[in-house]
N, C-alpha and C positions, 0 to 999 in steps of 0.2 A: 504494500500500500504506500502510495506517495505521501510524503509529509508536506503539508501546506506551511506557509510562512508563519502563521500564528502559532501553529503546533510546534514548529521548530524553535521559535523564541520562547514559548512556554517551557519547552524542554531545557533550553539554556538557562532560563530563570530557575527552574527546579534544581538543576545540578549545581547552580551557584551556591545554594543553601548549604551544600556539603562543606563549604569553606568557613561557615560561621564559627567564630571563636578561634580560627586558625589562620586568618589572613592579615591581621594587624601588622604594620600600620596601613596596609593596602585594603582596597575594597574586596568584597566577594564578587566574583565574575564567573559567568558560565558561557561556554562557546560550543556551538554545534555547526558542523559542516555538512551540507547537503550536496550530493552529486547530481549529475545530469539526469539520472534516473529517478530523482526525487527521494532517494534513500539517505539515511544518515551514514556517513562514511568516517566520521571522526567527531569526538567531543571531549571536553575537558573543563575543569574548574580550577580556580586559583587557590592555593594555600601556601603557607610559608615554609613548610617542611620539604626536605629533599631538594633544596636549591631554589625553591620558590618560583618555578616556571609559571608564567602567566597563562590564563585559560586558553587564549588563542594558540599559543605555542604548543600546549599539551594536545589540543585538538588537531593541529597541523601535523604533529608527530604521529598521532594516531592514524590520520588519513594517508600520510605518506604521499606518493606520486598521484594518488587519486585527487589530491587538492587542486591539480591543474584544471582550470575552468569551472571550479565549483563555487558555491555560495556559502559565505561564512555568516552565521548569526551569532551575535555576541551582545551581552547585556549592557556593556559599557563601552563607550567610544575607545577604540584601540589607542594605546599610549604612543607617544612619539619622543620619549626621552630615554636616556641611558641611566638606569638606576643600578640595582643589583643584577638586572638582566637587560639585554639589548631591547631597543624599541620594538613593540609588537608590529607596528606599521611596516618595518623593514622585513620582518619574518613573513608577513602576509604577502607582500609584493614578491619576495623571493620564491614563495610556494606556488605562485601562479593563480591565486584566487582571482576570479573575474568580478565578483560582486560581494559587497559587505553590507549587511543590514544590522544596525545596532539600535538599542532602545533608548539609552540615556547618554547625554553629552557629559563629558568629564569636566566637573567644575574646578578641578585642581589645575591651576595655571601651569604648574611644572610639567604636567603630562599632556597638555593640549597640543593640537597641531596634527594629530593623526589623520583626520579627515582630509585636510588639504594635501598631505603627502600621498595618500591613497589615490585621490582624484588626479593629482599631477602624474601619477604612474599609470593612469588610464583605467583605474578600477572604478566601477559603478558603486556609489555609496548612497544608502538610504538610511534615514534616522527617524526615531520616534515610535517605532513599532512597540506596542504595549508599554509605553513609557511610564504611565502611572503605576501599573502593576509591578514592573521591575523596580521602580523607584521605591515602592513600599518594601519590597524584599530587601533592598540595599539601604534602608532608611538609617541604619546605624552609622555607616560610613559617610553617607551624604549629609546626615545631621552633624557629624563631627566636623566635616569640612565647612559647612555653612555657619556653624555656631562657635567654631574654634574651641571646642571642648568635647569630651567623649559623650556619646549617646547614653542617657541614664534611664534605666528601667527600675521601677520599684515593684517588688513582689510582696504581696500581702496575703496571708492565710487567716481567715476570720470566720466567726460564727455569723448567723443570719443577722444578728443585731450589732455586727461590727466589732466584736470583741476578739482580741488576739490571745487573751489569757483570762482564766477565772480569777475570782477575788483573792484566792490563795496563791496566785502566781503560776499555777499549773497551766501548761499549754500543749502538752504532747498526749494525744494529737487531736487537734480540732478538726482538721481536714483529713481526707482519706489517703490511703496508700497510693492510689492512682494519681491524686493531685501531687503528691510528693515526687512521684516518678516524672510527672510533667515538669515540675520545677527543676529536676535534674537535667532535663533537656535545655531549659532556659539557661542554667548554669554553664552548660557545655558551649553555648553560643556567645558567652561573654568572656572578656579578657580578665576581669577582676570581679570579686564578690566583696561587697562592703557591708560591714556590720558595726555595732557599737559595743562598748565595754559592758553596757547593761545587759545586752542579749547574751554575750559570752558568759557573764557571771550567772545569769538566770537559767540559761538553757544548755550551756556547754556544747555548742554545735561544732561539727567538723567542717561544714561548708565545702564539701568535696563533691565531685561528680561521680555518681555510681550508676552502673548498669546502663550506660549509654554507649551504644555501638554504632560508630560511623566511620567508615573508611580506615579502620584499624588505628584511628587516632587515640592518643592518650590526652584526656582533658584535665588540665591542672591550672585552672584560673587562679591568679594571685588572690590571696585573702587579705583584706585590709580592715584593720580595726581602728575606729575613731573613738577617742575619749582619753581622759586623763587618769582614770582609775586603773590600778594595777590588776592584772589578771593572774591566776595561778599558773605556775610554770608547767603544770601537768594538764592544762586545758587542751582539749582535742584540736583546737584551731592552731595550736603551736606545734603539732606533729610534723613529720617530714614528708607527708603525702603531697604537700604543695607549699609554695613560698608564702610566708605571712609577713606583713608589714604593719606595725602599729604606729599610728600618727597620734602622738600624745597631745591632742588638741581636739576641740570640737568644731574648729573652723573648716567649713566645707571648701573654702578656697584652697586649703592645703591639699585636699584630695584632688581637686581639679589640676593643680600644679603637678602633682605626682603623676596623674594620668597623662598629662601632656609630655612629661619627661619620658614616660614609658611608651608613649605612642599608642595607647589603648584606643580601640574603636568604641567599645561598649562596656559599661559597668552595671552590675546588678546590685541593687540595694536590698538586703535581707536583714531588717533591723526591727527595733521596737518603736513604740509611739513617739519617743523623744526625737530620734533621728528621722523617722518618717516625716514627722511634723516639720522638722527643720528644712528638709528638701522641698516639701510641698509649699511651705510658707515662702521660701525663697524663689519658688518657681523654677527650681533647679532639677527638673526632670522632664522626660520626653514621653514616657508611657508608663502605665500601671497594669500589672496583671493581678487581679483580685480573685482569689480562690475562696469560695464561700461554702460552708457546710450547712445543711438544713437542720441547724440546732440553735438553741437560744441559751444564753448565759445570764442575761439580765443585768448582772453587775460584773465588774472586772476591768481589764484594760482595753480601751478603745484603740483601734489601729492608728488613729491620729489624735493629737491633742489640740491645744490652742493654736489656731492658724491666724489669729488676729482679725477674725471675721465677726463683725457686730451686727450687720444687717444683710438681708437677702441679696441686695444688689452688689455686695462684696464677695459673694460666693465664688468658689473655685470650680468652674465648670470644666468637664472633660468630655471628649468625644468618644462615644461607645462604638467600637469597631466590630466587636464580636462577642456573643454570649453562647458558650458551649457547655453542654452537659458532659461531664467526665464520669466514666464508669457505668456499669450495668446494675450493680447491687448497691454499693455505698456511693450513691451519686453525689457529686459536687458540681457547683456552678463555677465556671471560669469566665470572668469578664476581662476583656482586653480593651483598654481605654488609652486614648492619646491626649497629651496636653493640648490645650487650646491657647493660641497666642492672645495676649491681652495688651 
């Protein structure tokens, strides 16, 4: 069966997701090559391991000589600069590709110029196919480039009435095992997981990625602890399963500076009400994943505290992107929400 253009780009977009959590400081990118017979003859995605070949080059290597006269579908405009690897534009020209279709223009000025170089070489170039869909998939890196800071995701696990712990402080477990498995996938897609000293002292979390299998990758996002309180030396978060950094301050700016130094694309906030409230109040977040269990606690800790909101017209609105039921027996609700510009 012949592959149409939309299906080819959707395939490129889908395989680009395989690089989530493994591409920083670069974007996730997927590439698919379609031959004259309308069949896929090569594909690839970008990740930083094993030399960090770009998606286009991986796809070209896969297709080999079949690339001559073929069409390349790629989620991001091919780069035109020499970094750790040569420009993709040169590889595309050398491979004999006759047509390039990409979804999203590269906003990074360092990498721009690929389109002109391809056109000057006689290659037909089309852009904008599934642009919105692909931009959403690559929102973390695009957000980082546009906002000059990492993309920030807040994860919350709460009861139906918004409690993250009972009155006695107990919180394990409010949500179901399948919700926790879903959170593990979120963790695998991030470069760092951020929590506070309060959460470490109360829950002693390990904040590692478990039971996520994707392309034989090992997922070890850096664990970052914010806060001035001392934590026990035998805390799980201090084990050797992943790097841990403690910032002896509650200043969110220190976290942002660290993220810039480390060139992280995305960080995940897994914290208690104090730190959640700080990020929400500062508007320093891009999306929220809220996992809700069909249970009521009545009293206890709310997932957010004082946001400085005194009237309804000061409320913090978010855009609901998706609401999904997780599980077949112990069902939980997962809400995916995006920050709204104010």
